[in-house]
N, C-alpha and C positions, 0 to 999 in steps of 0.2 A: 313414602317411608320405606326404609330398607326392609327386606323380608328374607325368610328362609331361602337358602341356596344362592343369595346374592354375595358377591365378594365385597369386603369392606373397602372403602375408598382410601386413597393415599392421604396421609395427613401427619401432623406432629402433635404429640401430647407431652406434657411436661411433668417432671417429678423432682421433688426436693431431695437431693442426695448429699449428705454431709454438709449442709448449709448452702449448697449451690444448686441452681436450677439446671437440670439435664433434660434435653429434648430427646424423645424416642420417636422414630418413624413407625407408622402403623405396620409397615412391612417387617421391621425388626421385632415388633411386639407379637405379631400374629402368624407370619409365614412359617410353615413347618411345625406349628405348635397347636396344642389344644388349650384354649383359654376360656375362662369364664370371666365375662365383664358385666358388671352391674353398675348402673348409673342412677343418680338421684338428684333432686333439685338443689340441694345445698348442704355444705358441711356445717356441722353444729346445729342443724335444724332438728325439731323434735322427733319425728318418725325416723329420720335418717340416723340420728344419734342413739335413739333408744331401742331401735329394732333392726333396721336394715343392715347397717354396717356391723353391729355386734353379732348378728347371725352368721355372717361370713367369717368373722374373727373366730368364733367358737367352732365352726365347722370346717375351717380351712384344711386341716389335716385329712379329714374324711373326704373332702372334695378332691384334694390332690391325689389321694389314694385311688381315685377313680380314673387316673391317667391324665389329670389336668396339670399342665406345665406351670400356669400362673393364674392368679385371681386378681383382676383389676377392678378397683373402685374408681369411678369416673364422675366428675362433676364440672360444671361450668363455673369454676373458681380459679384462683391462681395457685401456683405450686406451693407457695408459703402457707396458705390456708389449708390446703390438702395435707401438707406435711405435718402441721401442728395438730390437725384433727386426727390423723393417723396415729401420732404419738399419744395423744390424749385417750385414744380408744385401744391402745396396745395392738395395733394392726401391722406389726412388723412383717408378718408373713404375706401381706397383700401389697400390691403396687397401688399406691394412692396417686392417681394421675389427674392432672388438671387439663381441661380444655379451655384455657384462659379466654380466648376470644369466641368460643362456641363454634369454631369452624368445622370441627369434626361432627359435633352434634347436629349442625345445620346440614352437613353433607349426607348424613343418614336420616335426616328429617325426623328426629326424635326430640325436638325441643319445643319450647312454648315461651310466650311472652308473659311474664308475671306482673307487668306494669310496675307500680311503685314498690312492690314487694322486693324485687331484686333485678328486674329487667329480664333479659333472655336467660333461660335455664333449661336444663335437661328435664324430660319427663322421667318418671321412675320406670326402669326396665331391667331385665337381665337377659343376657344372651350367651350362648355357647358358640364359640368360633373354632373351626378346625381348618388349619392351613389357610387362614384368611377368609374363609367362607362361613357365613352364618348357618349353623345347623339347628339352632333353636332360638326363638325370640319370644319373650314374655313381657308384654307392655301393660303396665297398670292403667286402669281407668283413673281419671282425676280423683284425688283425695282417697285413694285406696292403696292398700298394701297387702296383697294376697299372692299374686303369681310370680313376683320377682324375689321372693325370699330365698335364703340359702337352702332351706328345707325343700322348697319347690324345685330349685335347680338340682339338688341332689337326686330327687326323684326322676329327673330327666337324664342323668348321666348313666 
């Protein structure tokens, strides 16, 4: 599993922009920037929709005021699902990114096989990345939502 002081691996993440899928390299997303990235098992799922994403939507301005260039919500879903979920949650100030094939999640070893629930998914976590290097990593225990909330991230900034 990736840890504090590790550099994020190279990879591609997708975003729905004006109805088209756009790919972003991890280098473009993280190099020379301070970024908060939080990941969750799935768009439109109960805890993700009721608590995790909304916390970052509500606190986006406060997080960015701490010197954060961007806030990324990541899930092993496709860009269309992430775009629709972001729109439904009024998450315009966040980057709703898809790790469609799970390759980034696998590269940082923060995934899990959920079997018939949905297959390979991300575990729930939040990290702060500065110039491509992980400076904070908060990984939730299974079925918990404590350390990866927007409020927890704010306390670390």
